[in-house]
N, C-alpha and C positions, 0 to 999 in steps of 0.2 A: 357252489366255487371253492376250489382250495384257497385257502388266505396262506400268502408268503408271511416269513415272520415277521420282517420290516415294517408290512403292511398291519401288522398287527399291533402295534404300538400306536399308530396312526389312530387307530378306531376303537381302542381300548374296549375289545370285545370281554365282557363278562362269564360267559359260557363258552367253551373252548369246546368243540366236537371233535373228537380222533374218528377218522374215518379208515374203516375197516372193507370198505366196497360196499358197502348194504345198498339196496334199495330204494331203504328211506331216508339216508344219510342227510340229505339236503333236507329232507319235509322236516327233521327232528329240528332244523338251523331254523327254519321258515314258521314252524310251532312257536319258538322260544320269541323269535321278532313278534306274533302276534301276540306275545302277552306284555310285549312293551320292552325288551330284555334284549340287548344289541349282541349275537351270537355270531361265532363263525367257522368255519370247516378245517382242520389241519390234517396233515397224513399220518398215518400211524406210526411213521418212525422219526416223528418227533420227538424230542430228548426229554427228561425231566427237568435239567437245565434251562433249556429252553422254553418250556413250559412256565418253571419258576418267575425267570425273569419279567415275563408278562404279568404275573400277578392276578392269573383268574379269580373269580366268584366259584367256579365249578366246571368241573370236565365232565363229559358225557361220552362214553365209548360205544359207538355206533355198533350196529348188526353188520352182517356181511355173509357171502355164499360158502365160504370155507369152514372147514371143522379144527377147535383148537388141537385135536388130536391131531391132522395132519403133518407131516415131516415139515412141508416150506407154508405152513400158516403163517399169514400175518402176527406178529405180537410186537404190542408196543412196551418200550422200556419199563423195565419192570419196578425204576424206582419212582414210578410215577404214584404208584399208590403209596408211598411212603412221603407224597407232600405234605400231607394233613389238609389237603384242599376237599372238598367235599366230590366224590365218583359217582354216576351213575351209569351203569352197566344195562345196555339191553339190549337181548338176542346174543348174537356172537360176544358184545362185551359185558353181558351177564355172567356167560358161560368163563369169559378170559378172567374176569377177578376172582373167578372159583378158584380156575385151576393152577395162575401165580400166586394163590393164597394157599396153595396145596390142597386142593380139596378136589373132589374126582368129577369128571365130565364123560358120559359115555353116550354110543349109541342108543336111541330109546327103539323099544321094542315096535313102536308104531309111530309115524311122526305126526305132527302135529300143523295143520292147517285152515287156516280159517277161524272160525268162531268159536270161544270155547266158553265154559265158566269157571271164575276162579272163587276159590273159596277163601276169603280173606281175612286175614288178622290186622285190625288197624291199628297201623304207628303213625310216626311223623311221615313216612313215605307215602303210606297207603291211607292216611285222614280222609276222611271224608267219603270214602268206599262202605257200599255194604257188605255185608256176609256173603253174597253171593254179588257177584258183577261177570257183566260179559267183555271178553278180551279178544283180541287177536293175537293169532298165534302163526308162525311160520318158521319150524323147525324141526330137526332130525336128532342134532346130541340134544342132552339134557345133562344139568348138575344132579349128580346123582348121591352125592357128599359131601356135605358141608365144610368148609373149613374150620380149626376155632375160633371161637368167639363171633363165629354168625350164628343170625339166627332166622328161621323160615319165617318168610309173612304172608305169601300165599301159596296153592298149589291149584291144580285140576286134577282131576279123576285119573290120568294119564302122565302127570309134571308132578311129582312131589313137592319139587322146591321151584316154584312161578316167581316166586320174589324173595329176598333175603337184604340182610343189613347189618352192616359189623360198626356199630354206631363209635366204639372207641377207636375207627381207622376214618371213620366216615365213608365206610364206602358201602355202596348198594346198588341193587343188582333185579331187573324183571326180566322173564323170558319172556315174556307178551308185549307187544309194540303201542305201547301207550301216544307215539305219533300221529297215527292212524284212527281216523274217524269212526271205525268201525271197533275201536274200544272207546265207547262211551265216556267213561269217565278218565280216558287218558290224560284230558288238559288238566284233570284236579291231581294228578300224580305228578305229573312237570310243574304246574305252579306249586306245589309242596315242596320238590326237589329246590328249584330256583328262587323262592322266598322265603321259606322257612327252614331250609338247611341251607344254603348258600348264602342266603341274608341279600340277595341281587336288588337292586333298584332299577325302576324302570327308566329306561333314556333311550328309546328308538319309538322313531313315529314314521310311518312310511306313507300318511297323508301329502311329502312332496316325491313320490316316487315319480310321477308325469314329468315334471319340471326337471327331475335330475335326468331322466333318459331322455329327454328330448335336449339339453345340455349335452350329453354324452354324444350323442349322432351326431351332432353342431359337430363337435372339435374330431369328431372320426372322418366325418365325408369331408369336411372343409368346402371349398369349391365345385368340387367334384358332383356327378349325378350316380344315383343309382336306379337300378332295374329291379323290380321286385315282385319275385312272384305270390300272385293273388288268387285263391281257390275262391274266394266267397265266403269259406270258413271263419270260424270266432278267430282262430291263432294269427293267420294273415292278413283278415281286416282290421285288427286292432292293431297290428305292427304296420302296416301301410298307413294308417290313419295318425300313428304315432310318427313315423319318418318323415309324412307330408306336413304336420306342424312343426317339424325340424327343417326342412330343406324347401319346402312348398310345390314349385313346378318343376324343380330336378328331379321328382320322384316320377319314374314312368314304370307304370306297373302291367304286366302282362298275365292274363289268364291262358292259361295252355287247355284246352280239350286237348285229352289223351285219349280221349275214346273207352274209359273208362269211369264216365261220371254217369249219375244217375238220369233219371228220367227228367227231363224239362229243368234241368241245374242249370245249364247253360242262361237261359231268358231268364231263370228267377237270381241269378247272379248280376245280369245286367241292370236289372231294376233295383239291386240292392243299392249297387255302388255309383249309380246316380246321382242318390242325397249325397253324397261325399267328393263330388266335384274331382274326381280324381282322374288321372292322365291314363286310360286303361286301354289295352289292345289284347285283342282276341282272338287267338292263331288256333286253328285246327290241325293240330298235330296227330291225330288219332290213328292214321294210318304207319307213318313212323314208329310209334309205340308198339300197336297191335304186331308190324311186322318182328318187330325187337323181341317179341313175347312167343312168337310163336312157338308150337310147342313146350315152351319152359312149363317146368311143374314144380321145381324148388322155390320155397317163399322167398330166401335169402337172394337166390339171382334174380326174381321176380324186381324186388326191392333195389336192389343195384343195377341193372338195368333201368328201372324205370329213373331212377336219381342220377343216372349216367346221361339216359333221354332229355331230362329237364333241361341240363346243364347244356346239353348241345342245341336246344332250342332257346334257351336263354343266350348262347353267344351268338346264335345267328343275328338275334333279334338287338343285342347289344350292338354288333358290328355295324348294323344299317343306322344305331342312333348314334354312333361314335361319327358318322358324316358330320353332325350336326353338334352333337352334346361328348363332351369329356366323362365319359361311362364309365366309373372303378369300380362301380359296389352292386353285389349282388345281394338282396335283402331277403330274409326270410322268416316265419313264422315260428323257427323252432323256441318251443318250451322243454321244461326241464325232466319232466317225464321222458320226453324222446329221447333225450342225452342219456337219463338212467339207462333205459332199454338198450340203449348201442354200448353200452360200457362206458362213456365217454370222460366220465368226470374224475374215473379214478380205475389207476393198476390195476387195483385186486376187485373191479366189479366184473361180472359176471354179465356178458353179453347175451339177451333176451331175444332181439332182433334188431338187425341194422334199417333204421329209419331210412326212407328213399333222400331225406336233406340232409342226413349225415355220412351217405355212401358216396360222397363227390370225388370224382378224379384227382389225381396227383398234380396235374397239370392244368391250372384254370387261367383265364386272362379277366377273371372278376376277382374280388375280395369280397369274403362274405362278412355281413353285417347283419347280428340276429338280437334284437334288443329287448325281446322276452326269454332268452335263453334261461333265465336264473328264475322262472317264475312258472306255478304251476295253473292250471287250468281257471283255478278259481279266482286265482291273482289277476290273470288275465283280463277277467271278466269285469273286476272291479276296476280295474285300469280303466278297461274300455268305458266303463259307468264316468270316468272323469272325463274323458274323451267326448263326451256325449253320444256315443254309439247307441243306437236303440234297442230296448233288453230284447225285442224279436230276432236280432242279429245275434246279440253277444250270449242268447241260452237254447242257441240251434245245437242240435247234437254232434258232436264229432265226426267228422269226413276225414278219415287219411286220406294222406297224397297219393297214394298208389291208388286209390279209389278200389273199384270193382275187382283189381285184380287181386287183392289177397282176400277178398270174400267168396273169392272162386277157389276153391281148392284144387289144385293139379292144374290142368291144361285149360288155356283162357280159350273160347271161339265164341266166335256170333252167337253162335244158338245160345250157348251158357250165357252170355252175356244178354241175351233178352229175355231169357226166364228168370234170371235174377233181378233186372231192372224193373221188369212187371212185379215181380213179387214184392219188392221193397218199397216201392210204390204204394201199392195197396197196405202193407202192413204200417206204414207213417202215415198215409191218410186218415187209416182206423183209427192211430194213437190221437191223431190231430181233434178229430172228430168225435171223439170220446173223452177228451181232456185228460188225456192219460200223458202224451207227449213230455208235457213240461213236469212231469211227477221223475222222469224218468233223464238219467244222465245219457245214457246213449242208447240207442235202439236200432239194429240194420237186419235182414234177411243175410242169410250165406247161403252158397249152391255146394252142395257136397258133391264129389267127384261117383256117389253110388247111385246105383237104379235099383228100384223097388217093385215089386208087382202089385198092381190095384186093379179094382174093377171098377167101371165107369161105363152105364148103360148096358151092365151086363156082359161087358166083352171085357177082354182082359188088357190090361195098360203096363208098360213097365218102363216107368219114369224117373225123374230126378227128383231125390230128397231134398228139401229147401228146411234149413234149420235158424228159429227166430230167437237173437239175441237183445236181451233188454236188461241194462244193469243201472245199481244207483252205485252214486259217488259223489267226492266231493273233490279230488284232486286225480281223480285216475290212479293211483299208486294203488289202491286196494279198490273192492267192487264188490256189491253184493248183486244178488239177481233180483230183477223188480219184479213185484207181485201182481202182475196185469189180472184182474178180474178172470175167471174162465170162461164167463159170456163172451167177454172181448175177444179172447184166444181162440174162439170157437170160431166167430166169426169171421177171424181174419184169417183162418185155415178151410174155411168154407170158399169164401173170398177167392185166395190164392188157387185151389184145386179148381175152382170152376172156372176162372176167368183168364189163366195161365197155361198155356197149352205148352206140357213138358214137365208139369210138376203134380206129383200124384201122393205126395206123403208130407205132412209138416211137423217138424218136432220142434220144442223148447226148451233151449239150455239154463240149467238152473245152476251153473258153475260159478263159484266164486274166486275172485281173484285176492292174493294167490290160492289156490294153487294155479289156476288159468290165468290167461290173460282175455281182456276184453275182445281183440280180435283174434279170431282163428289162426292167420299168416303174419 
């Protein structure tokens, strides 16, 4: 969340994070708060004078999708570098410090995305790191010439200046992302900056988050009622239980079967929600959604159509409820990565994809309430534990609101839905049987709009290709492909080909995020 200047004074922010539209900007703030230090995000056009008035212990310049060499690239006030407040530049911020200090930033011969090995020279910023460490990169430009008084702290085989320092001016930079879990020693780097360099003191505790959110919901909703989209997934379940704690029976949950859910999903959702004593209405709107999605192939159009269709159904249900209740709000389980990929938090951010619950119509009769909008998935799960939600629900794999619509690339047809449902069911069933499921962040099957030649029983086949995706992650901002044992993959493949008519080839996706996303559309 971008912090307003007046609010910054009240909250006594120790570490200011200057936002250049990076995908991980909010994650930086979250990591620092996890270390017990209050941090806040400010827009890149904040002035040096405004920062000086707040007297922070340190400043972090975030990453961003732009190039510092572009004509309209977001550039901060140059005087910020002369405040003698410790500054850490991350990725774009690293390059910006170099450029503003009269160094050189150039387009690299090759881009660096994903895991790289750092060759480290241990100093105050990188103290505690070994000579060789894994780091997560996501950049095209690189610092190719250091300004005067700067020293190189680390490099990779393709990035000669992966970290630098200027002790005299208290300036530090890292080309890699210390805030993501795939930089294993990233927490050490942040600790070094926050405590050793900035001399920050621990002043932040997230233990009271549940009570704080409940109080905010009470103040927002007042005496009105909330209609809540409840899919049975982690986010919407935690949001529903949280809102229920705040307003009780004035919450009305709605499970919409849009015809794009997984095999046996409706029955399992009903069983899960019985234990929470929530008021849940089950609506079969599959014909409406499938009619609107007929012959639609563009993923952005799919998401927008689904988002608008959800609102149409919610509005109809709310209209009936208004005969008895004062329904004013639509509750949603939106979390921060949804907003990041939809480029919602920052005008400089690049839109990755429009999430269905963030592509809402301009005119709505309901106000939206999203109590989890500033949390990552692991934060949602921690909150769920405080709400006494069982672990088997909290650690279910994420399932997107648009459902199988974005796991069928291209046109959605009843035949493709049948094939994918059966394939996905077998995949997840085998992961559970072999005790792989809870080792994995998310796993699913997707259907590609491609047919391949095969042979079954000495006869030629020409059927669909199914791709299996499984990733490990903590917060969904970065992800690595899961190393499922070969014999398990083999069994899954054999079962799908033998049991699912219409599929004759199975592939396993080993793409990291970035450069890929977890979902295909």
